LUMLUM-360807 format. One record per residue (C-alpha): residue number from 1; residue in three letters; x, y, z negated. Coordinates in nm, 2 decimals. Layout:
N
NUM; ALA; X; Y; Z $
...
***
This chain:
252
1; MET; -0.01; 0.00; -0.07 $
2; ALA; 0.20; 0.35; 0.06 $
3; GLY; 0.23; 0.58; -0.25 $
4; HIS; 0.04; 0.79; -0.40 $
5; SER; 0.06; 1.18; -0.54 $
6; LYS; -0.06; 1.25; -0.89 $
7; TRP; -0.22; 1.60; -0.74 $
8; ALA; -0.37; 1.44; -0.50 $
9; ASN; -0.57; 1.21; -0.78 $
10; ILE; -0.60; 1.50; -1.03 $
11; LYS; -0.77; 1.72; -0.78 $
12; HIS; -0.97; 1.46; -0.67 $
13; ARG; -1.12; 1.38; -1.04 $
14; LYS; -1.17; 1.80; -1.05 $
15; ALA; -1.39; 1.74; -0.69 $
16; ARG; -1.59; 1.45; -0.85 $
17; GLN; -1.69; 1.71; -1.21 $
18; ASP; -1.75; 2.01; -0.97 $
19; LYS; -2.01; 1.80; -0.78 $
20; LYS; -2.20; 1.68; -1.09 $
21; ARG; -2.16; 2.03; -1.23 $
22; GLY; -2.53; 2.02; -1.17 $
23; ALA; -2.57; 1.73; -1.47 $
24; ALA; -2.35; 2.00; -1.71 $
25; PHE; -2.63; 1.94; -1.96 $
26; THR; -2.64; 1.58; -1.91 $
27; LYS; -2.28; 1.56; -1.94 $
28; ALA; -2.24; 1.75; -2.26 $
29; VAL; -2.56; 1.54; -2.46 $
30; LYS; -2.36; 1.23; -2.30 $
31; LYS; -1.99; 1.34; -2.47 $
32; ILE; -2.15; 1.57; -2.80 $
33; SER; -2.36; 1.14; -2.87 $
34; SER; -2.04; 0.93; -2.78 $
35; ALA; -1.86; 1.16; -3.02 $
36; ALA; -2.05; 1.13; -3.22 $
37; ARG; -2.14; 0.76; -3.25 $
38; ARG; -1.71; 0.70; -3.26 $
39; GLY; -1.69; 1.00; -3.57 $
40; GLY; -2.03; 1.01; -3.70 $
41; GLY; -2.21; 1.34; -3.71 $
42; ASP; -2.06; 1.64; -3.92 $
43; PRO; -1.87; 1.82; -3.69 $
44; GLU; -1.63; 1.97; -3.97 $
45; MET; -1.53; 1.60; -4.00 $
46; ASN; -1.49; 1.52; -3.68 $
47; ALA; -1.28; 1.76; -3.44 $
48; GLU; -1.34; 1.57; -3.13 $
49; LEU; -1.75; 1.64; -3.21 $
50; ARG; -1.68; 1.97; -3.25 $
51; LEU; -1.46; 1.98; -2.97 $
52; CYS; -1.76; 1.85; -2.70 $
53; ILE; -1.99; 2.16; -2.89 $
54; GLU; -1.80; 2.41; -2.85 $
55; LYS; -1.79; 2.28; -2.47 $
56; ALA; -2.18; 2.27; -2.47 $
57; LYS; -2.22; 2.65; -2.63 $
58; ALA; -2.04; 2.75; -2.33 $
59; VAL; -2.23; 2.57; -2.05 $
60; ASN; -2.53; 2.72; -2.29 $
61; LEU; -2.66; 2.41; -2.40 $
62; PRO; -2.94; 2.49; -2.64 $
63; GLN; -2.86; 2.38; -3.02 $
64; ASP; -3.21; 2.18; -3.04 $
65; THR; -3.03; 1.99; -2.73 $
66; ILE; -2.77; 1.94; -2.96 $
67; LYS; -2.87; 1.83; -3.29 $
68; ARG; -3.08; 1.56; -3.12 $
69; ALA; -2.81; 1.44; -2.94 $
70; ILE; -2.61; 1.41; -3.25 $
71; LEU; -2.92; 1.24; -3.48 $
72; LYS; -2.98; 1.02; -3.12 $
73; ALA; -2.65; 0.89; -3.16 $
74; THR; -2.58; 0.81; -3.53 $
75; GLY; -2.97; 0.68; -3.57 $
76; GLN; -3.12; 0.92; -3.73 $
77; LEU; -3.36; 1.02; -3.48 $
78; GLU; -3.71; 0.93; -3.62 $
79; GLY; -3.91; 0.66; -3.43 $
80; VAL; -3.73; 0.55; -3.24 $
81; SER; -3.41; 0.30; -3.26 $
82; TYR; -3.11; 0.25; -3.04 $
83; SER; -2.82; 0.03; -3.02 $
84; ASP; -2.42; 0.11; -2.91 $
85; PHE; -2.33; -0.06; -2.64 $
86; THR; -2.03; -0.18; -2.40 $
87; TYR; -2.00; -0.32; -2.09 $
88; GLU; -1.73; -0.43; -1.88 $
89; GLY; -1.66; -0.58; -1.50 $
90; TYR; -1.53; -0.48; -1.17 $
91; GLY; -1.58; -0.27; -0.86 $
92; ALA; -1.43; -0.33; -0.47 $
93; GLY; -1.11; -0.42; -0.43 $
94; GLY; -1.08; -0.51; -0.78 $
95; VAL; -1.13; -0.14; -0.93 $
96; ALA; -1.19; -0.25; -1.37 $
97; VAL; -1.47; -0.04; -1.52 $
98; TYR; -1.56; -0.02; -1.86 $
99; LEU; -1.84; 0.20; -1.97 $
100; GLU; -1.95; 0.29; -2.36 $
101; GLY; -2.32; 0.41; -2.39 $
102; SER; -2.61; 0.37; -2.63 $
103; THR; -3.02; 0.25; -2.55 $
104; ASP; -3.32; 0.17; -2.69 $
105; ASN; -3.37; -0.10; -2.44 $
106; LYS; -3.09; -0.32; -2.41 $
107; ASN; -3.28; -0.53; -2.09 $
108; ARG; -3.34; -0.25; -1.92 $
109; THR; -2.97; -0.11; -1.93 $
110; VAL; -2.80; -0.39; -1.85 $
111; GLY; -3.05; -0.53; -1.53 $
112; ASN; -2.96; -0.13; -1.43 $
113; ILE; -2.60; -0.17; -1.52 $
114; ARG; -2.56; -0.52; -1.33 $
115; HIS; -2.80; -0.36; -1.01 $
116; ALA; -2.54; -0.06; -0.99 $
117; PHE; -2.27; -0.30; -1.01 $
118; ALA; -2.40; -0.56; -0.73 $
119; LYS; -2.49; -0.34; -0.48 $
120; HIS; -2.19; -0.18; -0.42 $
121; GLY; -1.98; -0.43; -0.44 $
122; GLY; -1.91; -0.49; -0.79 $
123; ASN; -1.93; -0.79; -1.06 $
124; LEU; -2.07; -0.74; -1.45 $
125; GLY; -1.81; -0.92; -1.60 $
126; GLU; -1.78; -1.08; -2.03 $
127; ASN; -1.67; -0.90; -2.27 $
128; GLY; -1.31; -0.84; -2.29 $
129; CYS; -1.23; -0.89; -1.95 $
130; VAL; -1.12; -0.55; -1.88 $
131; ALA; -1.15; -0.35; -2.20 $
132; TRP; -0.74; -0.43; -2.29 $
133; MET; -0.61; -0.23; -2.06 $
134; PHE; -0.77; 0.05; -2.16 $
135; ASN; -0.65; 0.28; -2.47 $
136; SER; -0.83; 0.61; -2.59 $
137; MET; -0.62; 0.91; -2.62 $
138; GLY; -0.64; 1.29; -2.54 $
139; ILE; -0.56; 1.43; -2.18 $
140; ILE; -0.48; 1.82; -2.07 $
141; GLU; -0.43; 1.78; -1.69 $
142; MET; -0.27; 2.14; -1.53 $
143; MET; -0.12; 2.30; -1.22 $
144; ASP; 0.24; 2.42; -1.26 $
145; ASP; 0.15; 2.71; -1.10 $
146; GLY; 0.34; 3.01; -1.25 $
147; VAL; 0.39; 2.79; -1.58 $
148; ASP; 0.70; 2.76; -1.79 $
149; VAL; 0.68; 2.41; -1.78 $
150; ASP; 1.00; 2.38; -2.05 $
151; ALA; 0.80; 2.61; -2.28 $
152; LEU; 0.48; 2.50; -2.24 $
153; MET; 0.61; 2.14; -2.34 $
154; GLU; 0.80; 2.25; -2.63 $
155; ILE; 0.48; 2.36; -2.77 $
156; ALA; 0.32; 2.04; -2.66 $
157; LEU; 0.54; 1.87; -2.83 $
158; GLU; 0.50; 2.03; -3.11 $
159; ASN; 0.10; 1.98; -3.11 $
160; GLY; 0.10; 1.62; -3.13 $
161; ALA; 0.19; 1.56; -2.80 $
162; GLU; 0.33; 1.20; -2.74 $
163; ASP; 0.37; 1.19; -2.35 $
164; PHE; 0.39; 1.52; -2.11 $
165; GLU; 0.46; 1.43; -1.72 $
166; HIS; 0.60; 1.73; -1.46 $
167; GLU; 0.51; 1.57; -1.13 $
168; ASP; 0.35; 1.61; -0.77 $
169; GLY; 0.26; 2.01; -0.89 $
170; SER; 0.08; 1.88; -1.18 $
171; ILE; 0.12; 1.89; -1.59 $
172; THR; -0.01; 1.60; -1.76 $
173; ILE; -0.02; 1.59; -2.17 $
174; LYS; -0.10; 1.30; -2.33 $
175; SER; -0.17; 1.27; -2.72 $
176; ALA; -0.38; 1.04; -2.99 $
177; PRO; -0.75; 1.15; -3.05 $
178; ASP; -0.70; 1.28; -3.33 $
179; ASP; -0.42; 1.51; -3.26 $
180; PHE; -0.59; 1.61; -2.93 $
181; PRO; -0.77; 1.92; -3.12 $
182; ALA; -0.52; 2.13; -3.20 $
183; LEU; -0.32; 2.06; -2.93 $
184; ARG; -0.54; 2.12; -2.70 $
185; ASP; -0.57; 2.50; -2.90 $
186; ALA; -0.20; 2.57; -2.89 $
187; VAL; -0.22; 2.54; -2.51 $
188; ILE; -0.48; 2.76; -2.51 $
189; ALA; -0.31; 2.98; -2.74 $
190; ALA; 0.01; 3.00; -2.56 $
191; GLY; -0.20; 3.13; -2.25 $
192; HIS; -0.29; 2.81; -1.99 $
193; ASP; -0.66; 2.81; -2.01 $
194; ASP; -0.71; 2.69; -1.67 $
195; LEU; -0.73; 2.29; -1.74 $
196; ILE; -0.85; 2.11; -1.47 $
197; THR; -0.90; 1.84; -1.78 $
198; ASP; -0.87; 1.87; -2.09 $
199; GLU; -1.10; 1.56; -2.33 $
200; ILE; -1.08; 1.24; -2.52 $
201; THR; -1.12; 1.02; -2.31 $
202; MET; -1.00; 0.63; -2.17 $
203; ARG; -0.70; 0.58; -1.90 $
204; SER; -0.56; 0.24; -1.78 $
205; ASP; -0.24; 0.09; -1.81 $
206; THR; -0.23; 0.01; -1.49 $
207; SER; -0.44; 0.16; -1.17 $
208; VAL; -0.51; -0.03; -0.83 $
209; GLU; -0.50; 0.12; -0.45 $
210; PRO; -0.81; -0.05; -0.23 $
211; GLU; -0.84; 0.04; 0.05 $
212; LEU; -1.03; 0.32; 0.20 $
213; SER; -1.38; 0.08; 0.25 $
214; ASP; -1.32; -0.03; -0.15 $
215; VAL; -1.26; 0.31; -0.27 $
216; LYS; -1.62; 0.46; -0.09 $
217; GLN; -1.82; 0.17; -0.22 $
218; VAL; -1.63; 0.20; -0.59 $
219; LEU; -1.73; 0.56; -0.57 $
220; LYS; -2.07; 0.53; -0.50 $
221; MET; -2.12; 0.23; -0.75 $
222; LEU; -1.96; 0.49; -1.06 $
223; ASP; -2.19; 0.77; -0.95 $
224; ALA; -2.48; 0.52; -1.03 $
225; LEU; -2.34; 0.46; -1.32 $
226; GLU; -2.30; 0.78; -1.45 $
227; ASP; -2.62; 0.89; -1.34 $
228; ASP; -2.80; 0.64; -1.58 $
229; ASP; -2.95; 0.82; -1.88 $
230; ASP; -2.82; 0.52; -2.16 $
231; VAL; -2.43; 0.55; -2.02 $
232; GLU; -2.24; 0.75; -2.16 $
233; ASN; -1.90; 0.72; -2.04 $
234; VAL; -1.73; 0.54; -1.76 $
235; TYR; -1.38; 0.41; -1.70 $
236; HIS; -1.19; 0.29; -1.43 $
237; ASN; -0.85; 0.20; -1.32 $
238; LEU; -0.86; 0.33; -0.92 $
239; GLU; -0.60; 0.53; -0.79 $
240; LEU; -0.61; 0.67; -0.47 $
241; SER; -0.33; 0.60; -0.21 $
242; ASP; -0.21; 0.97; 0.01 $
243; GLU; -0.38; 0.79; 0.30 $
244; VAL; -0.73; 0.71; 0.13 $
245; ALA; -0.71; 1.06; -0.05 $
246; ALA; -0.64; 1.26; 0.26 $
247; ALA; -0.94; 1.02; 0.44 $
248; LEU; -1.20; 1.14; 0.16 $
249; GLU; -1.09; 1.48; 0.19 $
250; ASP; -1.17; 1.47; 0.56 $
251; ASP; -1.54; 1.28; 0.50 $
252; GLU; -1.63; 1.61; 0.34 $
***
């Protein structure tokens, strides 16, 4: 397979985020729910939740909606019983996919998820089939235009960064989840607020670079899964080769 550019992959992730910007409320609610499920519903005690609420307010998500998302995620919503779930499987071309969410009807949820996999050339797998590939971490990604890279690296390392990568016109900073809010605040305070990615997420240790036809199938599958109301997070190990990234840009 041809080589790949790290910046091409970051740019592609940004394009997908921009495409879904019309669903900013839905995305904010899902992030709040996920953070509350992992660390509890008190923002004072849950730094990730505090960050998600901050981002939700930035897109004008109503306070009542924020509160309802937290109550749902922590099982405090009266009259409805929600249970957490994770599902795992493979998309076309061997792309590993790991899902998190909560539902009040497991049969409905697994049926929808199984359909999304099958319709787009994937297969829903057994628990544990891909989870071992993914690690939870804080991620900051940005362009290196006009950035004093050495100074930024020093700030990052002083504020909890575990890894600092500079290549292909981009900068990637990684941290443990608990250290991420302080790291993000320090980077922004230093004047670097044009961040492409700034979140606690799951990234895989390994990646796959399928052919264009498989990539198109995987992207359709990811869209279907991300649009499901019960699914809060969709993680994968898809990497784009230079040729595939260029072809996708030509199709847009």
